[in-house]
Structure formats: C-alpha cells, structure tokens
LODOMAR-360096 format. One record per residue (C-alpha): x negated, y, z negated. Coordinates in steps of 0.5 Angstrom, whole numbers, plus 2048, in hexadecimal, padded with zeros to 3 digits. Last residue first. Example, Ala and Ser with C-alpha at 12.3 -4.5 7.8 and 13.67 -1.06 7.14 Angstrom:
% LODOMAR-360096
+------+-------+-----+
| east | north |  up |
+------+-------+-----+
|  7E5 |   7FE | 7F2 |
|  7E7 |   7F7 | 7F0 |
+------+-------+-----+
//
This chain:
% LODOMAR-360096
+------+-------+-----+
| east | north |  up |
+------+-------+-----+
|  7F9 |   8D3 | 868 |
|  7F8 |   8D6 | 86E |
|  7FE |   8D9 | 871 |
|  805 |   8D7 | 877 |
|  803 |   8D1 | 878 |
|  809 |   8CE | 87C |
|  80C |   8C8 | 878 |
|  812 |   8C6 | 87C |
|  812 |   8C6 | 884 |
|  80B |   8C4 | 886 |
|  80C |   8C1 | 88D |
|  805 |   8BD | 88B |
|  800 |   8C1 | 88F |
|  805 |   8C7 | 88C |
|  802 |   8C5 | 885 |
|  7FB |   8C4 | 888 |
|  7FB |   8CC | 88A |
|  800 |   8CF | 883 |
|  7FA |   8CB | 87F |
|  7F4 |   8CE | 882 |
|  7F8 |   8D5 | 882 |
|  7F9 |   8D4 | 87B |
|  7F2 |   8D2 | 879 |
|  7EE |   8D7 | 87E |
|  7EA |   8D9 | 877 |
|  7EA |   8D2 | 875 |
|  7E2 |   8D2 | 875 |
|  7E0 |   8CC | 870 |
|  7D9 |   8CB | 875 |
|  7DD |   8C3 | 877 |
|  7E4 |   8C9 | 877 |
|  7E0 |   8CD | 87C |
|  7DD |   8C8 | 881 |
|  7E4 |   8C3 | 881 |
|  7E7 |   8C9 | 884 |
|  7E2 |   8CB | 889 |
|  7E2 |   8C3 | 88B |
|  7E9 |   8C3 | 88B |
|  7E9 |   8CA | 890 |
|  7E3 |   8C7 | 895 |
|  7E7 |   8C0 | 896 |
|  7ED |   8C4 | 897 |
|  7EE |   8BF | 89D |
|  7EB |   8BA | 89B |
|  7E6 |   8B6 | 89E |
|  7E5 |   8B0 | 899 |
|  7DE |   8AF | 896 |
|  7DD |   8B7 | 893 |
|  7E4 |   8B6 | 890 |
|  7E3 |   8AF | 88C |
|  7DC |   8B2 | 889 |
|  7E0 |   8B8 | 888 |
|  7E4 |   8B4 | 884 |
|  7DE |   8B0 | 880 |
|  7DB |   8B6 | 87E |
|  7E1 |   8BA | 87B |
|  7E3 |   8B3 | 878 |
|  7DD |   8B2 | 874 |
|  7DC |   8BA | 873 |
|  7E2 |   8BA | 86F |
|  7E9 |   8BD | 870 |
|  7EE |   8BA | 86B |
|  7F4 |   8B7 | 86F |
|  7FB |   8B9 | 86E |
|  801 |   8B7 | 870 |
|  807 |   8BB | 874 |
|  807 |   8C2 | 871 |
|  80E |   8C5 | 870 |
|  80F |   8CB | 86B |
|  813 |   8CE | 870 |
|  80D |   8D4 | 873 |
|  807 |   8CF | 872 |
|  802 |   8D0 | 86E |
|  7FC |   8CE | 871 |
|  7F5 |   8CB | 86D |
|  7F7 |   8C4 | 86C |
|  7FB |   8C4 | 873 |
|  7F4 |   8C5 | 876 |
|  7F3 |   8BD | 875 |
|  7F9 |   8BB | 876 |
|  7F9 |   8BF | 87D |
|  7F2 |   8BB | 87E |
|  7F5 |   8B5 | 87E |
|  7FB |   8B6 | 883 |
|  7F7 |   8B9 | 888 |
|  7F2 |   8B3 | 888 |
|  7F7 |   8AE | 889 |
|  7FB |   8B3 | 88E |
|  7F4 |   8B3 | 892 |
|  7F4 |   8AC | 893 |
|  7EE |   8A8 | 891 |
|  7E9 |   8A5 | 894 |
|  7E3 |   8A6 | 890 |
|  7E6 |   89F | 88C |
|  7E8 |   89D | 886 |
|  7EA |   8A4 | 883 |
|  7EB |   8A5 | 87C |
|  7F2 |   8A6 | 878 |
|  7F0 |   8A4 | 872 |
|  7ED |   8AB | 870 |
|  7F5 |   8AC | 870 |
|  7FC |   8AD | 874 |
|  7FF |   8AD | 86E |
|  803 |   8A7 | 872 |
|  7FD |   8A4 | 872 |
|  7FB |   8A5 | 86B |
|  801 |   8A2 | 869 |
|  800 |   89C | 86D |
|  7F9 |   89B | 86B |
|  7FB |   89B | 864 |
|  800 |   896 | 865 |
|  7FC |   892 | 868 |
|  7F7 |   892 | 864 |
|  7FC |   891 | 85E |
|  7FE |   88B | 861 |
|  7F7 |   888 | 861 |
|  7F5 |   88A | 85A |
|  7FD |   886 | 858 |
|  7FB |   881 | 85E |
|  7F4 |   87F | 85A |
|  7F7 |   87F | 853 |
|  7FC |   87B | 855 |
|  7F7 |   876 | 857 |
|  7F3 |   876 | 851 |
|  7F9 |   876 | 84C |
|  7FB |   870 | 851 |
|  7F4 |   86D | 850 |
|  7F3 |   86E | 848 |
|  7FA |   86B | 848 |
|  7F9 |   865 | 84C |
|  7F3 |   864 | 848 |
|  7F6 |   864 | 841 |
|  7FA |   860 | 844 |
|  7F6 |   85B | 845 |
|  7F2 |   85C | 83F |
|  7F9 |   85B | 83C |
|  7FB |   855 | 83F |
|  7F3 |   852 | 83E |
|  7F4 |   853 | 836 |
|  7FB |   851 | 836 |
|  7F8 |   84A | 83A |
|  7F2 |   84A | 835 |
|  7F8 |   84A | 82F |
|  7FB |   844 | 832 |
|  7F6 |   83F | 833 |
|  7F3 |   841 | 82D |
|  7FA |   840 | 82A |
|  7FB |   839 | 82E |
|  7F4 |   837 | 82C |
|  7F5 |   839 | 824 |
|  7FC |   835 | 825 |
|  7F9 |   82F | 827 |
|  7F3 |   82F | 822 |
|  7F8 |   830 | 81D |
|  7FD |   82A | 820 |
|  7F7 |   825 | 821 |
|  7F5 |   827 | 819 |
|  7FD |   826 | 817 |
|  7FD |   820 | 81B |
|  7F5 |   81E | 818 |
|  7F8 |   81E | 811 |
|  7FF |   81B | 812 |
|  7FB |   816 | 816 |
|  7F6 |   816 | 80F |
|  7FD |   816 | 80A |
|  800 |   810 | 80D |
|  7F9 |   80C | 80F |
|  7F8 |   80D | 807 |
|  7FF |   80B | 804 |
|  7FE |   805 | 809 |
|  7F8 |   804 | 805 |
|  7FA |   804 | 7FE |
|  800 |   800 | 800 |
+------+-------+-----+
//
C-alpha cells in the first residue's frame, strides 16, 4: 500500500510538474508573441507617423506654392529665356505695385523688388525681341538702382499694356 501511495503521489507530482512546465512554456510563448505584436504595432505607428509627416509637409509646400503663385511672389520664376511679353508685364506690374497708390485703392498682386528679380528680368528682356525692350530695361535698371521717381508713369505704362481697367496709379507711396 505504501508503494501505491508513493506511485500515486509521484504520479500527481509528475503531472503537476509537467502542467507547471507546460503552463510556463505557454505563458512565455504568449508573452513573446505579445511583445512582438507590441513591437510590430509601434513600428507601424512610427511608419504611419513618418508618412503622415511627409504628406503634411508636401501638402504645406504645395499650399505655400499655390499661395505664392496666386500672390505673384518670387516662386513665379522664368524657367526659360523665351518668355511671353505678357508674363514679364505681369511680373513687373506686381513689382511696381509695391511703390504706388491706386486711384481706386485696387492693387492686384505685390512682389518685392529685389536686385535678383531685376537681374533675371533684365536677362529675359535682353534675350527676347520685345517691341518695348528698351523701355522695360530702363524701368528695371531704375528699380535696381532704387529709383522709383517715375513709378507712377512706369506702373501705368505696364498697367495699360495689361489692359488695365482698375488700379490706375495716382501717386507714389
């Protein structure tokens, strides 16, 4: 009977040990799987955040470009030296708008006058055979030299070339 008790107790102990080992093994496996899932989720979140950041930056740049183009800012550069005269008038009109007051208060688009812009436009005007090439060059060179004393007349000349209806210049700012 003692042997039977020993066998039963041994069997119970062996089953308990085996169950404990299986429990620990399964628990460890589940922990590792959960850790892997957490790492995978963190990686996916990081990748999504990076993609979202890139998309947001791209959208922001596009919106800024669209806004600048609509306002006629420096982003409106000439990619080629063969440029329609009207594009030059539009650019120069935006530039001289910064120096004049309009009779009706309407000035459409303002572009800061810089030496860089003046030089680029001088290059474009020199490359093309515009009818009023010399006049445009005179305007640009005076602006480059910070001489806006004829700004009203210069504005109105360009404004008329663009078919001006509103925004005729009456004085310098």
